[in-house]
Structures are given as structure tokens and as C-alpha cells.
C-alpha positions in Angstrom: -64.5 -44.5 43.3 -61.6 -42.1 43.9 -59.3 -42.9 46.7 -60.1 -41.1 50.0 -57.6 -39.0 51.9 -56.4 -40.5 55.2 -58.9 -39.8 58.0 -57.7 -38.1 61.2 -59.3 -41.1 63.1 -56.7 -43.3 61.4 -53.9 -41.0 62.6 -55.2 -41.2 66.2 -55.3 -45.0 65.9 -51.7 -45.1 64.6 -50.5 -42.9 67.5 -52.3 -45.1 70.0 -51.0 -48.4 68.7 -47.5 -47.0 68.4 -47.4 -45.8 71.9 -48.7 -49.1 73.3 -45.8 -51.0 71.8 -43.1 -48.8 73.3 -41.5 -50.2 76.5 -42.2 -48.2 79.7 -38.5 -47.6 80.3 -38.0 -46.4 76.7 -41.1 -44.2 76.8 -39.8 -42.4 79.9 -36.7 -41.5 78.0 -38.7 -39.9 75.0 -39.1 -36.1 74.9 -42.5 -34.8 76.0 -45.1 -34.5 73.3 -45.6 -31.1 71.8 -49.4 -30.9 72.0 -49.6 -27.6 70.2 -47.8 -28.9 67.2 -49.9 -32.2 67.4 -53.2 -30.3 67.5 -52.1 -28.0 64.6 -51.1 -31.0 62.5 -54.4 -32.7 63.3 -56.3 -29.6 62.4 -54.7 -29.6 58.9 -55.3 -33.3 58.6 -59.0 -33.0 59.4 -59.4 -30.1 56.9 -57.5 -32.0 54.2 -59.6 -35.0 54.9 -62.8 -32.9 54.5 -61.5 -31.3 51.3 -60.5 -34.7 49.9 -64.0 -36.2 50.1 -64.5 -36.5 46.4 -64.4 -35.2 42.9 -65.8 -32.0 41.5 -68.8 -33.9 40.1 -69.4 -35.6 43.5 -69.2 -32.3 45.4 -71.5 -30.5 43.0 -74.0 -33.3 42.9 -73.8 -33.6 46.7 -73.0 -37.2 46.4 -70.5 -37.0 49.3 -71.5 -37.3 52.9 -72.0 -33.6 53.8 -72.6 -34.5 57.5 -69.1 -36.1 57.5 -67.6 -33.1 55.6 -68.9 -30.6 58.1 -68.0 -32.8 61.1 -64.4 -33.0 59.9 -64.3 -29.2 59.3 -65.8 -28.6 62.8 -63.2 -31.0 64.4 -60.4 -29.2 62.6 -61.7 -25.8 63.8 -61.9 -27.2 67.4 -58.2 -28.2 67.2 -57.3 -24.7 66.2 -59.6 -23.2 68.8 -58.0 -25.3 71.6 -54.5 -24.2 70.5 -55.6 -20.5 70.6 -57.5 -20.5 73.9 -55.6 -23.0 76.0 -52.0 -22.7 74.9 -49.4 -20.1 75.4 -48.1 -19.5 71.9 -45.2 -17.5 70.6 -46.6 -14.2 69.2 -45.8 -15.0 65.6 -47.2 -18.5 65.9 -50.4 -17.0 67.5 -50.8 -14.6 64.7 -50.4 -17.4 62.1 -52.9 -19.6 63.9 -55.4 -16.8 64.3 -55.2 -16.0 60.6 -55.7 -19.6 59.7 -58.6 -20.1 62.2 -60.4 -17.0 60.9 -59.9 -17.9 57.2 -61.5 -21.4 57.8 -64.4 -19.7 59.6 -64.9 -17.4 56.7 -64.6 -20.1 54.0 -66.5 -22.9 55.8 -69.1 -21.3 58.2 -71.5 -18.5 58.6 -69.9 -17.5 61.9 -68.7 -14.1 60.8 -68.8 -12.7 64.4 -66.3 -15.2 65.7 -64.1 -14.6 62.6 -64.3 -10.8 63.2 -63.4 -11.1 66.9 -60.5 -13.5 66.1 -59.1 -11.1 63.5 -59.5 -8.0 65.7 -57.5 -9.6 68.5 -54.9 -10.8 66.0 -54.5 -7.3 64.5 -53.9 -5.9 68.0 -51.2 -8.6 68.5 -49.6 -7.8 65.2 -49.6 -4.0 66.0 -47.8 -4.8 69.3 -45.1 -6.9 67.7 -45.0 -5.1 64.3 -45.9 -8.1 62.3 -46.9 -6.0 59.3 -47.6 -8.8 56.8 -49.7 -10.8 59.2 -51.6 -7.7 60.1 -52.3 -6.7 56.5 -53.4 -10.3 55.7 -55.8 -10.1 58.7 -57.1 -6.7 57.7 -57.6 -7.9 54.1 -59.7 -10.8 55.4 -61.5 -8.7 58.0 -62.7 -6.3 55.3 -64.3 -9.3 53.5 -65.8 -10.6 56.7 -67.3 -7.2 57.4 -68.6 -6.9 53.9 -70.8 -9.9 54.4 -72.8 -8.0 57.1 -72.3 -4.4 56.4 -70.7 -3.4 53.0 -70.5 0.3 53.8 -68.7 -0.4 57.1 -66.3 -2.7 55.3 -65.4 0.0 52.7 -65.0 2.7 55.4 -62.7 0.3 57.4 -60.7 -0.5 54.3 -60.1 3.1 53.5 -58.4 3.6 56.9 -56.2 0.5 56.3 -55.2 1.8 52.9 -54.1 5.1 54.4 -52.0 3.4 57.0 -50.3 1.2 54.4 -49.5 4.2 52.3 -48.3 6.2 55.3 -45.8 3.3 56.1 -44.9 3.2 52.4 -45.9 -0.5 52.2 -46.6 0.0 48.5 -47.3 -3.6 47.6 -50.0 -3.9 50.3 -51.4 -0.5 49.3 -51.9 -2.0 45.8 -53.5 -5.2 47.1 -55.9 -3.4 49.5 -57.0 -0.9 46.8 -57.6 -3.8 44.4 -59.7 -5.4 47.1 -61.7 -2.2 47.5 -62.3 -2.1 43.7 -63.7 -5.6 43.7 -66.0 -4.9 46.7 -67.3 -1.7 45.1 -68.1 -3.5 41.9 -70.2 -6.0 43.9 -72.4 -3.1 45.0 -72.7 -1.9 41.3 -74.4 1.5 41.9 -73.3 4.4 39.7 -71.5 6.1 42.5 -69.7 2.9 43.5 -68.6 2.4 39.9 -67.2 5.9 39.9 -65.4 5.3 43.2 -63.9 2.0 41.8 -62.6 3.9 38.7 -61.0 6.5 41.0 -59.2 3.8 43.0 -58.0 2.1 39.8 -56.6 5.3 38.5 -55.0 6.0 41.9 -53.3 2.5 41.6 -52.1 3.4 38.1 -50.6 6.7 39.3 -48.8 5.1 42.1 -47.5 2.2 39.9 -46.3 4.6 37.3 -44.5 6.6 39.9 -42.7 3.5 41.4 -42.1 1.8 38.0 -44.4 -1.1 38.8 -45.2 -1.8 35.1 -47.1 -5.1 35.7 -49.3 -3.5 38.3 -49.9 -0.6 35.9 -50.9 -3.0 33.1 -53.3 -4.8 35.4 -54.9 -1.5 36.6 -55.3 -0.2 33.1 -57.0 -3.3 31.9 -59.3 -3.4 34.9 -60.2 0.3 34.2 -61.2 -0.7 30.7 -63.4 -3.5 32.0 -65.1 -1.1 34.4 -65.7 1.4 31.6 -67.4 -1.2 29.5 -69.5 -2.4 32.4 -70.6 1.1 33.3 -71.9 2.1 29.8 -71.9 1.0 26.2 -71.8 4.7 25.1 -69.2 5.8 22.6 -67.5 7.9 25.3 -67.1 4.9 27.6 -65.8 2.7 24.8 -63.3 5.4 23.9 -62.2 5.6 27.6 -61.8 1.8 27.7 -59.7 1.8 24.5 -57.5 4.5 25.9 -56.9 2.4 29.0 -56.2 -0.6 26.9 -53.7 1.4 24.8 -51.9 2.2 28.1 -51.8 -1.5 29.0 -50.6 -2.5 25.5 -47.7 0.0 25.6 -46.2 -2.1 28.4 -46.4 -5.5 26.8 -42.7 -5.5 25.9 -41.6 -4.8 29.5 -40.1 -8.0 31.1 -42.4 -7.6 34.2 -45.5 -7.7 32.0 -44.2 -10.3 29.5 -43.8 -13.0 32.2 -47.6 -12.8 33.1 -49.6 -14.4 30.2 -52.9 -13.5 31.8 -52.4 -9.8 31.2 -52.0 -10.3 27.4 -55.0 -12.6 27.2 -57.2 -10.3 29.3 -56.2 -7.3 27.3 -57.2 -9.1 24.0 -60.5 -10.2 25.6 -61.4 -6.6 26.6 -60.3 -5.2 23.3 -62.6 -7.7 21.5 -65.4 -6.7 23.8 -65.0 -3.0 22.8 -65.4 -3.9 19.1 -68.5 -6.0 19.9 -70.0 -3.1 21.8 -69.3 -0.8 18.8 -70.9 -3.4 16.4 -67.9 -3.3 14.1 -67.9 -6.8 12.5 -64.6 -6.6 10.5 -62.7 -5.1 13.4 -64.2 -7.7 15.8 -63.0 -10.6 13.5 -59.5 -9.2 13.6 -59.5 -8.8 17.4 -61.0 -12.3 17.8 -58.1 -13.8 15.9 -55.7 -11.9 18.1 -57.5 -13.2 21.2 -57.4 -16.8 19.9 -53.7 -16.6 19.1 -52.9 -15.4 22.6 -55.0 -18.1 24.1 -53.2 -20.8 22.1 -49.7 -19.5 22.8 -50.2 -19.3 26.6 -51.9 -22.6 27.3 -48.9 -24.2 28.8 -47.9 -21.3 31.1 -51.2 -20.8 32.8 -51.7 -21.8 36.5 -54.3 -24.5 36.9 -56.4 -22.5 39.3 -56.0 -19.2 37.5 -53.9 -17.4 40.1 -51.2 -15.1 39.0 -48.3 -13.3 40.8 -47.8 -9.7 39.8 -44.3 -8.5 40.7 -43.7 -5.2 42.6 -40.5 -3.2 42.2 -40.6 -1.4 45.5 -39.0 -3.6 48.2 -38.9 -3.3 52.0 -35.8 -5.1 53.3 -37.2 -5.1 56.9 -40.1 -7.4 55.9 -40.2 -11.1 55.0 -43.7 -12.0 53.9 -42.8 -15.6 53.0 -44.6 -17.7 50.4 -48.2 -17.2 51.5 -50.8 -14.4 51.8 -51.9 -11.7 49.4 -48.3 -10.2 49.2 -45.7 -12.9 49.0 -42.3 -13.8 47.5 -42.2 -15.0 44.0 -39.8 -17.6 42.6 -37.1 -15.0 42.2 -37.5 -13.9 45.8 -39.1 -10.5 44.9 -42.3 -9.1 46.3 -45.4 -10.0 44.3 -49.2 -9.5 44.7 -51.3 -12.7 44.3 -54.4 -12.3 42.2 -57.1 -15.0 41.7 -58.6 -15.1 38.2 -60.5 -17.8 36.4 -58.8 -21.1 35.5 -57.4 -21.7 32.1 -60.2 -24.1 31.0 -62.8 -21.5 31.8 -60.9 -18.7 30.0 -60.8 -20.9 26.9 -64.6 -21.4 27.1 -65.0 -17.7 27.4 -63.0 -17.4 24.2 -65.5 -19.6 22.5 -68.4 -17.4 23.7 -66.8 -14.2 22.5 -65.7 -15.8 19.2 -69.2 -17.0 18.5 -70.6 -13.5 19.1 -68.0 -12.0 16.8 -68.9 -14.3 14.0 -72.7 -14.4 14.6 -73.4 -12.1 11.7 -72.1 -14.6 9.2 -73.2 -17.8 10.9 -75.5 -19.0 8.1 -73.0 -18.2 5.4 -70.0 -19.8 7.2 -71.3 -23.3 7.9 -73.0 -22.4 11.2 -69.6 -22.0 12.8 -70.9 -19.5 15.4 -73.4 -22.2 16.6 -70.7 -24.8 16.6 -68.4 -22.7 18.9 -71.3 -22.3 21.4 -71.9 -26.0 21.4 -68.2 -26.7 21.8 -68.0 -24.3 24.8 -71.0 -26.0 26.4 -69.4 -29.4 25.8 -66.1 -28.3 27.4 -67.9 -27.0 30.5 -69.8 -30.2 30.9 -66.6 -32.2 30.6 -65.0 -30.0 33.3 -67.9 -30.5 35.6 -67.8 -34.3 35.1 -64.1 -34.6 36.2 -63.6 -37.3 38.7 -60.2 -36.3 40.2 -60.0 -35.2 43.8 -60.5 -31.4 44.4 -58.6 -30.4 47.6 -60.4 -27.1 48.2 -63.2 -25.9 50.5 -66.6 -26.7 49.3 -67.5 -23.0 49.3 -64.7 -22.3 46.7 -65.8 -25.3 44.6 -69.4 -24.2 44.7 -68.6 -20.6 43.8 -66.5 -21.8 40.8 -69.3 -24.2 39.7 -71.9 -21.4 39.9 -69.6 -19.2 37.8 -69.3 -22.0 35.2 -73.1 -22.5 35.2 -73.5 -18.8 34.6 -71.0 -19.0 31.7 -73.0 -22.0 30.4 -76.2 -19.9 30.7 -74.7 -17.2 28.4 -73.5 -19.8 25.9 -76.9 -21.4 25.8 -78.7 -18.1 25.7 -76.6 -17.0 22.6 -77.3 -20.4 21.1 -81.1 -19.7 21.4 -80.6 -16.2 19.8 -78.6 -17.7 17.0 -81.3 -20.3 16.3 -84.0 -17.6 16.4 -82.1 -15.5 13.9 -82.4 -18.2 11.3 -86.0 -19.0 12.4 -85.2 -22.6 13.6 -88.1 -22.2 16.0 -88.4 -25.8 17.2 -84.7 -26.1 17.9 -84.8 -22.6 19.6 -87.7 -23.7 21.8 -86.0 -26.8 22.9 -82.7 -24.9 23.5 -84.7 -22.4 25.6 -86.1 -25.1 27.8 -82.6 -26.3 28.4 -81.5 -22.7 29.2 -84.2 -22.5 31.9 -82.9 -25.7 33.5 -79.4 -24.4 33.6 -80.5 -21.1 35.1 -82.6 -22.9 37.7 -79.4 -24.7 38.9 -77.7 -21.4 39.9 -78.7 -20.3 43.4 -78.4 -16.6 42.8 -78.7 -15.4 39.2 -77.5 -12.1 38.0 -80.5 -9.7 37.6 -79.5 -8.9 34.1 -79.2 -12.6 33.1 -82.8 -13.1 34.4 -84.1 -10.2 32.3 -82.3 -11.5 29.2 -83.9 -14.9 29.7 -87.3 -13.4 30.3 -87.0 -11.3 27.1 -85.8 -14.4 25.1 -88.9 -16.2 26.4 -91.0 -13.6 24.7 -89.0 -13.8 21.5 -89.4 -17.6 21.3 -93.1 -17.4 22.0 -93.5 -14.7 19.3 -91.6 -16.9 16.9 -93.8 -20.0 17.4 -97.0 -17.9 17.2 -98.0 -17.6 20.9 -98.5 -13.9 20.5 -100.7 -13.3 23.6 -98.0 -14.9 25.8 -95.2 -13.0 24.0 -97.1 -9.7 24.5 -97.6 -10.3 28.2 -93.9 -10.9 28.6 -92.9 -7.8 26.6 -95.3 -5.6 28.5 -94.0 -6.8 31.9 -93.1 -3.9 34.2 -89.5 -4.9 34.1 -89.4 -3.8 30.5 -91.4 -0.6 30.9 -90.1 2.6 29.4 -92.7 4.8 31.0 -91.4 4.8 34.6 -89.8 7.8 36.3 -86.5 6.1 36.8 -85.8 4.7 33.3 -83.0 7.3 32.8 -80.9 5.6 35.5 -81.3 1.9 34.5 -78.2 0.2 33.1 -77.6 0.4 29.4 -78.2 -3.3 28.7 -81.4 -3.3 30.7 -82.5 -0.3 28.6 -81.6 -2.1 25.4 -83.9 -5.0 26.5 -86.7 -2.6 27.4 -86.5 -0.9 24.0 -86.4 -4.2 22.1 -89.4 -5.4 24.1 -91.2 -2.3 22.9 -90.2 -3.1 19.3 -91.6 -6.6 19.6 -94.8 -5.3 21.2 -95.3 -2.9 18.3 -94.9 -5.7 15.7 -97.6 -7.7 17.6 -100.2 -4.9 18.1 -99.6 -2.8 15.0 -102.6 -4.3 13.1 -105.7 -2.2 13.8 -107.7 -5.5 14.2 -105.5 -6.6 17.1 -107.3 -6.5 20.5 -104.5 -4.5 22.1 -103.9 -2.1 19.1 -104.9 0.8 21.5 -101.4 0.3 23.1 -99.6 1.3 19.9 -99.5 5.1 20.3 -98.4 4.9 24.0 -95.6 2.4 23.1 -94.4 4.6 20.3 -94.4 7.7 22.4 -92.5 5.9 25.2 -89.6 5.3 22.8 -89.2 9.0 22.0 -87.3 10.0 25.2 -84.8 7.3 24.5 -84.0 8.3 20.9 -80.4 9.4 21.8 -79.7 5.9 23.1 -81.4 4.3 20.1 -79.4 6.4 17.7 -76.1 5.6 19.5 -76.7 1.9 18.6 -76.7 0.9 14.9 -78.7 -2.3 15.4 -81.4 -0.4 17.3 -81.3 2.4 14.8 -82.0 0.0 11.9 -84.8 -1.8 13.8 -86.4 1.4 15.0 -86.5 2.9 11.5 -88.2 -0.3 10.2 -90.8 0.2 13.0 -91.4 3.8 11.9 -91.6 2.8 8.2 -94.2 0.1 8.8 -96.3 2.0 11.4 -100.1 1.6 10.9 -101.1 4.2 13.4 -103.2 7.3 12.4 -100.0 9.2 11.7 -98.6 6.7 9.3 -95.6 8.0 7.4 -95.8 9.5 3.9 -93.9 7.9 1.0 -91.1 10.4 1.4 -90.8 9.7 5.1 -91.0 6.0 4.5 -88.2 6.2 2.0 -86.1 8.2 4.5 -86.8 5.7 7.3 -85.9 2.7 5.2 -82.8 4.5 3.9 -81.5 5.0 7.4 -82.3 1.4 8.3 -80.5 0.1 5.2 -77.4 2.2 5.9 -77.2 1.1 9.6 -77.7 -2.6 8.6 -75.0 -2.4 6.0 -72.5 -0.9 8.4 -73.0 -3.8 10.9 -73.3 -6.4 8.2 -76.6 -7.6 9.7 -78.1 -9.9 7.0 -81.5 -10.2 8.6 -82.1 -6.5 8.9 -80.8 -6.0 5.4 -83.3 -8.7 4.1 -86.3 -7.1 6.0 -85.4 -3.6 4.8 -84.9 -4.5 1.2 -88.2 -6.6 1.2 -90.0 -3.6 2.5 -88.4 -1.3 -0.1 -89.5 -3.8 -2.8 -93.0 -3.9 -1.5 -93.4 -0.2 -0.9 -91.7 1.3 -4.0 -91.9 -1.4 -6.7 -95.4 -2.8 -6.2 -97.2 -2.9 -9.5 -94.0 -1.8 -11.4 -92.9 -3.8 -14.4 -89.2 -3.9 -15.2 -85.8 -5.2 -14.5 -85.3 -3.0 -11.4 -88.4 -4.3 -9.8 -87.4 -8.0 -10.3 -83.8 -7.2 -9.2 -85.1 -5.7 -6.0 -87.3 -8.7 -5.2 -84.5 -11.1 -6.1 -82.0 -9.3 -3.8 -84.4 -9.8 -0.9 -84.9 -13.4 -1.7 -81.2 -14.1 -2.0 -80.6 -12.5 1.4 -83.3 -14.6 3.0 -81.8 -17.7 1.5 -78.4 -16.8 2.6 -79.7 -16.3 6.1 -81.5 -19.6 6.2 -84.5 -17.5 7.2 -87.6 -19.6 6.5 -90.1 -16.9 7.4 -88.6 -14.3 5.1 -87.8 -16.8 2.3 -91.6 -17.5 2.2 -92.3 -13.7 2.2 -89.7 -12.9 -0.5 -90.9 -15.8 -2.7 -94.3 -14.1 -2.7 -92.7 -10.8 -3.7 -90.7 -12.4 -6.6 -93.8 -14.3 -7.7 -95.9 -11.2 -7.9 -93.1 -9.4 -9.8 -92.8 -12.2 -12.4 -96.5 -12.4 -12.8 -96.7 -8.7 -13.7 -94.0 -9.3 -16.2 -96.1 -12.0 -17.9 -94.0 -14.9 -16.7 -96.9 -16.8 -15.0 -95.2 -20.2 -15.0 -92.0 -18.9 -13.4 -94.2 -16.9 -10.9 -96.2 -20.0 -9.9 -93.0 -22.1 -9.5 -91.5 -19.5 -7.1 -94.8 -19.2 -5.2 -94.9 -23.0 -4.8 -91.4 -22.9 -3.2 -92.7 -20.2 -0.8 -95.8 -22.2 0.1 -93.7 -25.3 0.8 -91.5 -23.3 3.1 -94.5 -21.7 4.8 -95.9 -25.1 5.6 -92.9 -25.8 7.7 -93.4 -22.7 9.8 -95.3 -22.8 13.2 -99.0 -22.5 12.6 -99.4 -19.3 14.6 -96.7 -17.6 12.5 -98.3 -18.4 9.2 -101.7 -17.2 10.5 -100.1 -14.0 11.8 -98.3 -13.5 8.5 -101.5 -13.9 6.5 -103.4 -11.5 8.8 -100.8 -8.8 9.1 -98.9 -8.9 5.9 -102.0 -9.3 3.7 -101.7 -7.1 0.7 -98.4 -5.5 1.9 -96.3 -8.7 1.8 -98.3 -11.5 0.2 -96.8 -14.9 0.7 -98.4 -16.1 -2.4 
């Protein structure tokens, strides 16, 4: 068991026993006890005792005595409250105690009204005595307190505070308050709020450039790139993000920027995200290597909790903020803004996730390295969560960080499931998906988009193992509908999932004998309004053209149209180096255009499909392409070779889920005979 922090009860006992041993004559000569200082010291001791209750694992698993934890916090708050309400404090001391009392209320309780009242009175006090830094710290906290109950009121209040800071030319605080407003706007996440956040970030950039605050400018430019990527995955948004990153990179040689390792790492992470959004594999690999190099080189200079101090050039000699608060003195005695980012260990795991996505297209040809990176990221998170050292932080902070790590673990596990599905390892994918559901259930409040991705993945796994009715019911859920009146306003990633769900639904109901075949025309027509979005994404373009080429509805494409569709699919698949889409497209080409044709070109086409399926470790398409090669060899009079290849295909097919084999026999039939 970890050692416990000293309990305040022990301190009281020590004071009591010490006083009892002092002679009366000597005690009368001692100076009077400073009860204010005693209560303030006790308050900090009680809070420290509460925060030292146990390790991260014990806190997360609620193995500590929560009743004792909250009792210690309540006692610490009572000590602070007594000092505030029953003591005559010096103005600066009162401001400090009020700020501390309100921050504990915000971190440890739901009593936002008391926190608001305490801060409001403190702000009036600071106005009276011109305690600017105390005032701004209180206003910064009050905006967060107000946001809990009324986000719009909080934003309106914050706007007034920002104007005052700029009017007094307190530039560092103007930066800090604007960055706070950006973070609050991003929590609301409506389109208008995103645009407002962008406007504030650009305003920060303009002010920082004017005052020569290069580090602030680099941070603002990188945040702008992040917001652009969050808002849309369109080519225009990616271009805007890359332009903002170019501005940040142009400052890397500046001494202000060079002393903050997080800026370089964050820039490389966002740069890699841009290439992943563009589906540019070769560029993504190069940027992944740059990100990994920056992570390795900065491991020793990263603060344990992820905080960073961003220096500000503009100084105000009349102010002395000290070493606490949002704006504080750095080690050189200069003004700096304190930002809280994610800890080093978590950034490293995020690097594993992005690296895995960047190398996913060559997972099967590269020793399953993409899968290994995902598993290593999960292992590192589990190791962090199992740490047994004392964590001297409020339980709300620890819980928030744990929930973030579980969310990150969700994304790692989700991409692991996708990777297993890509190579048709359906049993492993199903087991990994069950684990994903457990992880997601441990997060009190999931991201809506994460829930949708898990729901879609549930359909993919069910389709892969042959539970087609269950899969179709998931893909046809209203969340994935493209026929609603508001689909033009849904986020791009949500729209991607809705389009993919329609693709999956088409593959299930396309056969005229399917009970839900009547849905096919309406699903196809629902995709038409979203053609610009589909054509802006090369993976969607390739998949959509495969759908069109294999359509079995009454307006089935002509040979010329089919060739055109498959040509587009092949071109898009080659550009993004997607082995699976290439395999499917070439298999369809071989089946459509070389069926019944004897010659080297026919065999070459079938062999190319077979090689791609083997390279991708894709059992389903290996069995299909074995049938194609066998049929081609049989037409060429090589019956023994044909039967040998077909036997391989049959052996592979026996290892597939029963529902998949039945589905393949029913739907492929003459088109793509397994042999």
C-alpha cells in the first residue's frame, strides 16, 4: 500500500500535546497564535491529505474511501470559509483566499452559485485596490463557473473582460482570456461558434505579430490549423490549415519558440493529420517520421503534467503576478502564459495512433506493424492507468484525465478493429469489438461522433461474420440516414459514416432475391445529393464507383459505363495505395471483361487480383480470386492447374464465417464463382 499523507487530525493532536507540555509561565510569554495563518495552513493540509489518498489506479477504481475524501475536502473548505467570513484580512490576502476558496469549490463541488458569489465579491475588492492579476485570475475562473450553467452568458461576460484587458493594455491577459474563449466556443461546436473561435484565434495572431510575441503567434497559428481540420475535411479547409501551419513553422528558429518543445510536436501532429485527411500515403509516411523524430528528441524536456509556459514580450513594470495563475513569471522573470496540454506519456500514445493510421495501407505487407503500434499504444495506456504512485491532484482532474485516456484507448481499439476487418480476420475483429464496447462503456460521457463510429463498426463486423439482417438494421438506423432535411449541415465525418452505411446497405440488398431489395433505388438516389462530397474523397470515390459498376437495379450500367466506373475506381485506389480497393476493382474487371476469354491477358488479370488478395491477407477475396484464376486456367485447357487453384480457394472458404460463404455463393454466383 502507498504511504498516506499526514492527516490534519494528526496535526491537531501534535499541537494539543505540544501545548500541554509548555509550562504556564513560559506559555504566557509566547506570542499570540495567528489563527488566520493556522486555519489557512490547516485548509491546505486537509486538501493535501484528500489529494494524497491513493494512486491513480486506486482513485480510478474508487478503491479509496470516498466519504473520507469528501470529508477532508469539506473540512478544508470550512477552514477557508471561516477565514473569509470571520476574520479581518488584509485586502491582498483576502483576494488570494477568495480565489483559492472559489477554485476549490469549482474543482471539488457542484456549488457553482457559492463560487460565483465569492468571485464576484473578490472582483469588486480587486477593482477597489487595483489588484489586476488577482482580478483577471478571478474573471478567468468566473467565466468557467458561469459556463457550467449558462454558456452564452459566460461568453458574453468574457467578451467584456477581454475588452477591459485590451483597454488597459494588459496584453498577456488579453491573450489568455481570448484563448479561454476559444476553448469554450469549441466545446459548443456549432458552425457559428467554430467561426467565432477562428476569428478570436486570428485576432490573437494579429496582436501577437504586432507586439512581437512569436511564441504566442506560433501557438495561435497551430490552434487555427486544428480548428480548420475540425470544421471540415474539404480541400479548402485543409489548405487553410496548411497555410496556418506554414506560419507556425516559419517561427521555429525564433528563440522564444525554440524553448517550447510542445509547439514543434503539436505542429508535426497537425501536419500529419492534414496528410491523413488528404489520403496521401507517401506524404503521410514522411510527416509521420518527422513527428516521431520530434517526439523522440523532446522526451526529456517535457513537463510531467503537460503544462507549458509561453513567454510574452510586452511587459508591465507596475505589475508583479508572481509564480501562480494563468499569467505568471517564468524562470527568467519574464511574463508568460500558462497553458495546460496533455502529458508526455499521452502524447506519445497519440503518436502511436497517428503512426498506425499513416501505415495502415501497408499493414499486411509490412509485418502487421500498424496493428502492433495500436496494441503498443493500448499497452502503454494500461500501464499508465495501473501506476501506484500517489497523485496529488483533485479527483475531478484525475477523473477528467482518465476519461481522456479511455477515449484515446477507444480510438486505438476502434482502429484495431478496422485493421482486422480489412484483412478479414473476423473472429479477432469480433473479439476486439467486444473489448471496444467495454472500454466505451467505462467513459461517462462519450463523444457523439465516437458513438456513431462504434455503431457503424458494429454493422461492419456483423456483415463480415454473416449476420446480414443485424448489419442492415444498423446501417439503416436514422442516425445514418441521408434522406433527412438537415443532412447538409451535419459534420463531415458524420456524413462519411452515413455514406459508408449506404454503401454497406447496397451490398446487402443488391440481389433481387433479397427481402429488402426494394430499398435499393431509394438508397442509390439518396447518395446523389452528396456526390460533391463523395468526389472530394478518393476512398469514397473508389468505393462508390464499385457500387455503380456492380448495380443490379433495373438501370444496370452498360459495358461502356461499367468500364468507366471501374476505371475511376482503379485510378482513385491507386492514388491512395488502397490494396483492398485495388483487389476488388481488378477482380471485377477480370470477371466483367475477361470472362470466357482465352489468352495471356486473361490469366494475367486474374493472377493480378489473386496476388493483391494474398498480399492483403484477405481470405474472402483470396477465395474469390482463386475461383477466377481456376476458371481462366480451365478455359486454357489446364484442368489440373485449375483444380489445384480451386482447391486452395475452397480450403480458404471453409475458414470463413458460414454466413459469408452462403452470402458469397448466393450473390456472386455466376459473376464471381468461388469454384
